[in-house]
N, C-alpha and C positions, 0 to 999 in steps of 0.2 A: 412172872406169870401175870396175865391180865384177865380181867373179867371173871374172877372166881367169886366165891361168896365173900361178902364184906365182913371185916372185923372177926375173923375166925382163925384158928390155928391152921397153919399151912406148913408143909414139909417139902423138902427137895429130896427126891429119890434118884439114884443113879445105878447104872450097871456097866461093867466093862466086859460082861459076858455077851450081852446082846438083848434082842427082843425075846419076850416070853409072855407068860401069863401067870401072875402070882397074886393070890388073894392075901390081903393084909387085914387080919381080923380086927385089930384094934381101931382101924379106920373104916372098916366095913366097905372096902373097895378092892377091886382087882386092878393091878398096874400091868402095863404092857412091857415089863422088864423081866429078864431072867436073873435070878439071884440078886434082887435089889438090895442096895445099901442106903443108909441114911446119909445124904450129902450135906444136910444142914438141919440143925435143930428146929424146934418149934418157933415159927415167926407168925405174928398176927398180920393178916392182910389189912390193907387200908380200907377206908370207906367205899372205894371203887372196886374192891376185890383184887387189888394188885399187890404183888410182892416182888422185891428185888433182892437177890443174894449176891454177895461178893465173897468168894472163897479162894484162899491161896491153894495152889496145887503144886505138889513136888515136881521135880524135873522129870516129867514123863511125856515130853513132846511127841506128838504123832499118835498117841494111844487113842483108839476109838472109845467113845463113851455115849451112852444113851441116858437121857434125863426126862423126868416127869415131876411136875408139881402135884402134890396130893393134899386134899382136904377131906374131912369126914364124908364118905359116900361118893366122892368124885375125884377124878384125876384129869390132869391136863392132857393135851396132845403129846405124843412122844416126840422128842427131839433127838436126832442122831447127829453127832459131830465128832471132831477130833480135838484133843487138847493141843493148843497152840503154844 
């Protein structure tokens, strides 16, 4: 994620179901994901508002996935991709 709020808790959310609209009360934000899951635990953004996640993924090559970074009150643009 780039250009988020600096030095705040940031989470990675994902869905293998697709796009949707789901309100996340604890973060006071609506994500553009159907049945979102937490892809990475709490990570603090750097002073520029950036976060990088590196996550191992089981052998599920070709599975479509939708991703969004989430901070309190805001979510990043939605990214749709396939696991390589």
